[in-house]
SEFIZA-3560 file (N, C-alpha, C; in Angstrom, 3 decimals):
REM SEFIZA-3560
<numar><xx>7.292</xx><yy>15.519</yy><zz>0.494</zz><atom>N</atom></numar>
<numar><xx>6.747</xx><yy>14.238</yy><zz>0.910</zz><atom>CA</atom></numar>
<numar><xx>7.904</xx><yy>13.284</yy><zz>1.190</zz><atom>C</atom></numar>
<numar><xx>8.274</xx><yy>13.137</yy><zz>2.438</zz><atom>N</atom></numar>
<numar><xx>9.333</xx><yy>12.235</yy><zz>2.894</zz><atom>CA</atom></numar>
<numar><xx>10.659</xx><yy>12.500</yy><zz>2.195</zz><atom>C</atom></numar>
<numar><xx>10.898</xx><yy>13.725</yy><zz>1.779</zz><atom>N</atom></numar>
<numar><xx>12.152</xx><yy>14.056</yy><zz>1.129</zz><atom>CA</atom></numar>
<numar><xx>12.255</xx><yy>13.568</yy><zz>-0.305</zz><atom>C</atom></numar>
<numar><xx>11.149</xx><yy>13.132</yy><zz>-0.883</zz><atom>N</atom></numar>
<numar><xx>11.141</xx><yy>12.658</yy><zz>-2.258</zz><atom>CA</atom></numar>
<numar><xx>10.619</xx><yy>13.759</yy><zz>-3.165</zz><atom>C</atom></numar>
<numar><xx>11.267</xx><yy>13.922</yy><zz>-4.288</zz><atom>N</atom></numar>
<numar><xx>10.809</xx><yy>14.870</yy><zz>-5.274</zz><atom>CA</atom></numar>
<numar><xx>9.749</xx><yy>14.255</yy><zz>-6.164</zz><atom>C</atom></numar>
<numar><xx>9.186</xx><yy>15.071</yy><zz>-7.025</zz><atom>N</atom></numar>
<numar><xx>8.129</xx><yy>14.596</yy><zz>-7.912</zz><atom>CA</atom></numar>
<numar><xx>8.655</xx><yy>13.527</yy><zz>-8.869</zz><atom>C</atom></numar>
<numar><xx>9.883</xx><yy>13.654</yy><zz>-9.328</zz><atom>N</atom></numar>
<numar><xx>10.443</xx><yy>12.672</yy><zz>-10.249</zz><atom>CA</atom></numar>
<numar><xx>10.579</xx><yy>11.308</yy><zz>-9.590</zz><atom>C</atom></numar>
<numar><xx>11.004</xx><yy>11.283</yy><zz>-8.336</zz><atom>N</atom></numar>
<numar><xx>11.153</xx><yy>10.013</yy><zz>-7.627</zz><atom>CA</atom></numar>
<numar><xx>9.798</xx><yy>9.347</yy><zz>-7.408</zz><atom>C</atom></numar>
<numar><xx>8.787</xx><yy>10.148</yy><zz>-7.046</zz><atom>N</atom></numar>
<numar><xx>7.453</xx><yy>9.604</yy><zz>-6.822</zz><atom>CA</atom></numar>
<numar><xx>6.911</xx><yy>9.012</yy><zz>-8.119</zz><atom>C</atom></numar>
<numar><xx>7.085</xx><yy>9.708</yy><zz>-9.229</zz><atom>N</atom></numar>
<numar><xx>6.620</xx><yy>9.206</yy><zz>-10.520</zz><atom>CA</atom></numar>
<numar><xx>7.354</xx><yy>7.929</yy><zz>-10.916</zz><atom>C</atom></numar>
<numar><xx>8.651</xx><yy>7.873</yy><zz>-10.652</zz><atom>N</atom></numar>
<numar><xx>9.424</xx><yy>6.674</yy><zz>-10.961</zz><atom>CA</atom></numar>
<numar><xx>8.937</xx><yy>5.482</yy><zz>-10.144</zz><atom>C</atom></numar>
<numar><xx>8.683</xx><yy>5.694</yy><zz>-8.866</zz><atom>N</atom></numar>
<numar><xx>8.177</xx><yy>4.625</yy><zz>-8.005</zz><atom>CA</atom></numar>
<numar><xx>6.803</xx><yy>4.166</yy><zz>-8.489</zz><atom>C</atom></numar>
<numar><xx>5.941</xx><yy>5.117</yy><zz>-8.834</zz><atom>N</atom></numar>
<numar><xx>4.607</xx><yy>4.769</yy><zz>-9.337</zz><atom>CA</atom></numar>
<numar><xx>4.703</xx><yy>3.966</yy><zz>-10.630</zz><atom>C</atom></numar>
<numar><xx>5.617</xx><yy>4.332</yy><zz>-11.498</zz><atom>N</atom></numar>
<numar><xx>5.798</xx><yy>3.616</yy><zz>-12.754</zz><atom>CA</atom></numar>
<numar><xx>6.280</xx><yy>2.189</yy><zz>-12.510</zz><atom>C</atom></numar>
<numar><xx>7.208</xx><yy>2.021</yy><zz>-11.600</zz><atom>N</atom></numar>
<numar><xx>7.717</xx><yy>0.682</yy><zz>-11.279</zz><atom>CA</atom></numar>
<numar><xx>6.606</xx><yy>-0.177</yy><zz>-10.689</zz><atom>C</atom></numar>
<numar><xx>5.808</xx><yy>0.387</yy><zz>-9.786</zz><atom>N</atom></numar>
<numar><xx>4.699</xx><yy>-0.356</yy><zz>-9.199</zz><atom>CA</atom></numar>
<numar><xx>3.702</xx><yy>-0.750</yy><zz>-10.285</zz><atom>C</atom></numar>
<numar><xx>3.404</xx><yy>0.168</yy><zz>-11.182</zz><atom>N</atom></numar>
<numar><xx>2.475</xx><yy>-0.124</yy><zz>-12.272</zz><atom>CA</atom></numar>
<numar><xx>3.002</xx><yy>-1.244</yy><zz>-13.164</zz><atom>C</atom></numar>
<numar><xx>4.294</xx><yy>-1.217</yy><zz>-13.461</zz><atom>N</atom></numar>
<numar><xx>4.879</xx><yy>-2.254</yy><zz>-14.300</zz><atom>CA</atom></numar>
<numar><xx>4.910</xx><yy>-3.613</yy><zz>-13.594</zz><atom>C</atom></numar>
<numar><xx>5.192</xx><yy>-3.613</yy><zz>-12.309</zz><atom>N</atom></numar>
<numar><xx>5.291</xx><yy>-4.870</yy><zz>-11.567</zz><atom>CA</atom></numar>
<numar><xx>3.934</xx><yy>-5.526</yy><zz>-11.342</zz><atom>C</atom></numar>
<numar><xx>2.930</xx><yy>-4.751</yy><zz>-10.987</zz><atom>N</atom></numar>
<numar><xx>1.659</xx><yy>-5.330</yy><zz>-10.564</zz><atom>CA</atom></numar>
<numar><xx>0.543</xx><yy>-5.178</yy><zz>-11.583</zz><atom>C</atom></numar>
<numar><xx>0.681</xx><yy>-4.292</yy><zz>-12.520</zz><atom>N</atom></numar>
<numar><xx>-0.381</xx><yy>-4.085</yy><zz>-13.506</zz><atom>CA</atom></numar>
<numar><xx>-1.486</xx><yy>-3.195</yy><zz>-12.961</zz><atom>C</atom></numar>
<numar><xx>-2.254</xx><yy>-2.630</yy><zz>-13.847</zz><atom>N</atom></numar>
<numar><xx>-3.288</xx><yy>-1.671</yy><zz>-13.468</zz><atom>CA</atom></numar>
<numar><xx>-4.436</xx><yy>-2.277</yy><zz>-12.681</zz><atom>C</atom></numar>
<numar><xx>-4.772</xx><yy>-3.527</yy><zz>-12.944</zz><atom>N</atom></numar>
<numar><xx>-5.918</xx><yy>-4.133</yy><zz>-12.270</zz><atom>CA</atom></numar>
<numar><xx>-5.599</xx><yy>-4.555</yy><zz>-10.843</zz><atom>C</atom></numar>
<numar><xx>-4.360</xx><yy>-4.813</yy><zz>-10.557</zz><atom>N</atom></numar>
<numar><xx>-3.969</xx><yy>-5.315</yy><zz>-9.236</zz><atom>CA</atom></numar>
<numar><xx>-3.737</xx><yy>-4.180</yy><zz>-8.231</zz><atom>C</atom></numar>
<numar><xx>-3.485</xx><yy>-2.970</yy><zz>-8.709</zz><atom>N</atom></numar>
<numar><xx>-3.152</xx><yy>-1.852</yy><zz>-7.827</zz><atom>CA</atom></numar>
<numar><xx>-4.273</xx><yy>-1.512</yy><zz>-6.843</zz><atom>C</atom></numar>
<numar><xx>-5.559</xx><yy>-1.451</yy><zz>-7.254</zz><atom>N</atom></numar>
<numar><xx>-6.607</xx><yy>-1.161</yy><zz>-6.259</zz><atom>CA</atom></numar>
<numar><xx>-6.646</xx><yy>-2.181</yy><zz>-5.119</zz><atom>C</atom></numar>
<numar><xx>-6.413</xx><yy>-3.448</yy><zz>-5.438</zz><atom>N</atom></numar>
<numar><xx>-6.371</xx><yy>-4.469</yy><zz>-4.387</zz><atom>CA</atom></numar>
<numar><xx>-5.206</xx><yy>-4.231</yy><zz>-3.436</zz><atom>C</atom></numar>
<numar><xx>-4.060</xx><yy>-3.859</yy><zz>-3.980</zz><atom>N</atom></numar>
<numar><xx>-2.895</xx><yy>-3.595</yy><zz>-3.140</zz><atom>CA</atom></numar>
<numar><xx>-3.135</xx><yy>-2.395</yy><zz>-2.225</zz><atom>C</atom></numar>
<numar><xx>-3.733</xx><yy>-1.348</yy><zz>-2.769</zz><atom>N</atom></numar>
<numar><xx>-4.004</xx><yy>-0.152</yy><zz>-1.966</zz><atom>CA</atom></numar>
<numar><xx>-5.044</xx><yy>-0.449</yy><zz>-0.887</zz><atom>C</atom></numar>
<numar><xx>-6.039</xx><yy>-1.264</yy><zz>-1.203</zz><atom>N</atom></numar>
<numar><xx>-7.047</xx><yy>-1.654</yy><zz>-0.225</zz><atom>CA</atom></numar>
<numar><xx>-6.388</xx><yy>-2.429</yy><zz>0.909</zz><atom>C</atom></numar>
<numar><xx>-5.513</xx><yy>-3.348</yy><zz>0.560</zz><atom>N</atom></numar>
<numar><xx>-4.793</xx><yy>-4.118</yy><zz>1.573</zz><atom>CA</atom></numar>
<numar><xx>-3.889</xx><yy>-3.238</yy><zz>2.417</zz><atom>C</atom></numar>
<numar><xx>-3.254</xx><yy>-2.268</yy><zz>1.782</zz><atom>N</atom></numar>
<numar><xx>-2.401</xx><yy>-1.343</yy><zz>2.519</zz><atom>CA</atom></numar>
<numar><xx>-3.229</xx><yy>-0.508</yy><zz>3.487</zz><atom>C</atom></numar>
<numar><xx>-4.399</xx><yy>-0.062</yy><zz>3.039</zz><atom>N</atom></numar>
<numar><xx>-5.287</xx><yy>0.710</yy><zz>3.908</zz><atom>CA</atom></numar>
<numar><xx>-5.745</xx><yy>-0.094</yy><zz>5.107</zz><atom>C</atom></numar>
<numar><xx>-6.085</xx><yy>-1.367</yy><zz>4.889</zz><atom>N</atom></numar>
<numar><xx>-6.492</xx><yy>-2.230</yy><zz>5.994</zz><atom>CA</atom></numar>
<numar><xx>-5.340</xx><yy>-2.444</yy><zz>6.966</zz><atom>C</atom></numar>
<numar><xx>-4.139</xx><yy>-2.572</yy><zz>6.417</zz><atom>N</atom></numar>
<numar><xx>-2.971</xx><yy>-2.749</yy><zz>7.278</zz><atom>CA</atom></numar>
<numar><xx>-2.703</xx><yy>-1.524</yy><zz>8.136</zz><atom>C</atom></numar>
<numar><xx>-2.839</xx><yy>-0.350</yy><zz>7.560</zz><atom>N</atom></numar>
<numar><xx>-2.636</xx><yy>0.891</yy><zz>8.311</zz><atom>CA</atom></numar>
<numar><xx>-3.703</xx><yy>1.034</yy><zz>9.381</zz><atom>C</atom></numar>
<numar><xx>-4.957</xx><yy>0.693</yy><zz>9.036</zz><atom>N</atom></numar>
<numar><xx>-6.048</xx><yy>0.762</yy><zz>10.003</zz><atom>CA</atom></numar>
<numar><xx>-5.794</xx><yy>-0.193</yy><zz>11.169</zz><atom>C</atom></numar>
<numar><xx>-5.349</xx><yy>-1.399</yy><zz>10.851</zz><atom>N</atom></numar>
<numar><xx>-5.044</xx><yy>-2.383</yy><zz>11.885</zz><atom>CA</atom></numar>
<numar><xx>-3.896</xx><yy>-1.910</yy><zz>12.769</zz><atom>C</atom></numar>
<numar><xx>-2.896</xx><yy>-1.295</yy><zz>12.154</zz><atom>N</atom></numar>
<numar><xx>-1.756</xx><yy>-0.774</yy><zz>12.919</zz><atom>CA</atom></numar>
<numar><xx>-2.206</xx><yy>0.324</yy><zz>13.881</zz><atom>C</atom></numar>
<numar><xx>-3.061</xx><yy>1.217</yy><zz>13.404</zz><atom>N</atom></numar>
<numar><xx>-3.546</xx><yy>2.299</yy><zz>14.266</zz><atom>CA</atom></numar>
<numar><xx>-4.364</xx><yy>1.746</yy><zz>15.420</zz><atom>C</atom></numar>
<numar><xx>-5.195</xx><yy>0.741</yy><zz>15.152</zz><atom>N</atom></numar>
<numar><xx>-5.971</xx><yy>0.118</yy><zz>16.219</zz><atom>CA</atom></numar>
<numar><xx>-5.051</xx><yy>-0.558</yy><zz>17.226</zz><atom>C</atom></numar>
<numar><xx>-4.000</xx><yy>-1.197</yy><zz>16.745</zz><atom>N</atom></numar>
<numar><xx>-3.043</xx><yy>-1.846</yy><zz>17.623</zz><atom>CA</atom></numar>
<numar><xx>-2.292</xx><yy>-0.856</yy><zz>18.487</zz><atom>C</atom></numar>
<numar><xx>-2.056</xx><yy>0.316</yy><zz>17.940</zz><atom>N</atom></numar>
<numar><xx>-1.371</xx><yy>1.353</yy><zz>18.721</zz><atom>CA</atom></numar>
<numar><xx>-2.281</xx><yy>1.895</yy><zz>19.821</zz><atom>C</atom></numar>
<numar><xx>-3.582</xx><yy>1.925</yy><zz>19.591</zz><atom>N</atom></numar>
<numar><xx>-4.519</xx><yy>2.464</yy><zz>20.571</zz><atom>CA</atom></numar>
<numar><xx>-4.935</xx><yy>1.430</yy><zz>21.608</zz><atom>C</atom></numar>
<numar><xx>-4.910</xx><yy>0.159</yy><zz>21.279</zz><atom>N</atom></numar>
<numar><xx>-5.361</xx><yy>-0.876</yy><zz>22.210</zz><atom>CA</atom></numar>
<numar><xx>-4.550</xx><yy>-0.935</yy><zz>23.503</zz><atom>C</atom></numar>
<numar><xx>-3.221</xx><yy>-0.873</yy><zz>23.473</zz><atom>N</atom></numar>
<numar><xx>-2.495</xx><yy>-0.932</yy><zz>24.750</zz><atom>CA</atom></numar>
<numar><xx>-2.864</xx><yy>0.218</yy><zz>25.684</zz><atom>C</atom></numar>
<numar><xx>-3.263</xx><yy>1.350</yy><zz>25.138</zz><atom>N</atom></numar>
<numar><xx>-3.670</xx><yy>2.466</yy><zz>25.979</zz><atom>CA</atom></numar>
<numar><xx>-5.029</xx><yy>2.200</yy><zz>26.624</zz><atom>C</atom></numar>
<numar><xx>-5.877</xx><yy>1.437</yy><zz>25.970</zz><atom>N</atom></numar>
<numar><xx>-7.212</xx><yy>1.157</yy><zz>26.489</zz><atom>CA</atom></numar>
<numar><xx>-7.219</xx><yy>-0.008</yy><zz>27.476</zz><atom>C</atom></numar>
<numar><xx>-6.326</xx><yy>-0.975</yy><zz>27.330</zz><atom>N</atom></numar>
<numar><xx>-6.329</xx><yy>-2.168</yy><zz>28.172</zz><atom>CA</atom></numar>
<numar><xx>-6.150</xx><yy>-1.866</yy><zz>29.658</zz><atom>C</atom></numar>
<numar><xx>-5.187</xx><yy>-1.028</yy><zz>30.069</zz><atom>N</atom></numar>
<numar><xx>-5.058</xx><yy>-0.753</yy><zz>31.512</zz><atom>CA</atom></numar>
<numar><xx>-6.318</xx><yy>-0.108</yy><zz>32.088</zz><atom>C</atom></numar>
<numar><xx>-7.016</xx><yy>0.696</yy><zz>31.315</zz><atom>N</atom></numar>
<numar><xx>-8.237</xx><yy>1.317</yy><zz>31.810</zz><atom>CA</atom></numar>
<numar><xx>-9.291</xx><yy>0.257</yy><zz>32.085</zz><atom>C</atom></numar>
<numar><xx>-9.401</xx><yy>-0.749</yy><zz>31.220</zz><atom>N</atom></numar>
<numar><xx>-10.378</xx><yy>-1.805</yy><zz>31.409</zz><atom>CA</atom></numar>
<numar><xx>-10.026</xx><yy>-2.670</yy><zz>32.609</zz><atom>C</atom></numar>
<numar><xx>-8.742</xx><yy>-2.895</yy><zz>32.822</zz><atom>N</atom></numar>
<numar><xx>-8.315</xx><yy>-3.714</yy><zz>33.955</zz><atom>CA</atom></numar>
<numar><xx>-8.631</xx><yy>-3.018</yy><zz>35.270</zz><atom>C</atom></numar>
<numar><xx>-8.472</xx><yy>-1.706</yy><zz>35.340</zz><atom>N</atom></numar>
<numar><xx>-8.740</xx><yy>-0.999</yy><zz>36.586</zz><atom>CA</atom></numar>
<numar><xx>-10.233</xx><yy>-0.961</yy><zz>36.873</zz><atom>C</atom></numar>
<numar><xx>-11.073</xx><yy>-0.956</yy><zz>35.833</zz><atom>N</atom></numar>
<numar><xx>-12.506</xx><yy>-0.963</yy><zz>36.028</zz><atom>CA</atom></numar>
<numar><xx>-12.971</xx><yy>-2.319</yy><zz>36.578</zz><atom>C</atom></numar>
<numar><xx>-12.335</xx><yy>-3.385</yy><zz>36.144</zz><atom>N</atom></numar>
<numar><xx>-12.731</xx><yy>-4.729</yy><zz>36.564</zz><atom>CA</atom></numar>
<numar><xx>-12.308</xx><yy>-5.030</yy><zz>38.001</zz><atom>C</atom></numar>
<numar><xx>-11.317</xx><yy>-4.345</yy><zz>38.510</zz><atom>N</atom></numar>
<numar><xx>-10.788</xx><yy>-4.648</yy><zz>39.852</zz><atom>CA</atom></numar>
<numar><xx>-11.520</xx><yy>-3.959</yy><zz>40.922</zz><atom>C</atom></numar>
//
């Protein structure tokens, strides 16, 4: 996974848990998921816009 071993992943998870606490993590992951979804939509929109412009002309 991105060149990270299991020890590094566990260390990162532990640091995140210590910084944000257990109750805040689901909110952070939800926000991250929304951000990824928005990014994917943004990547697809420029491909769709020229098609719409040619239909209108």
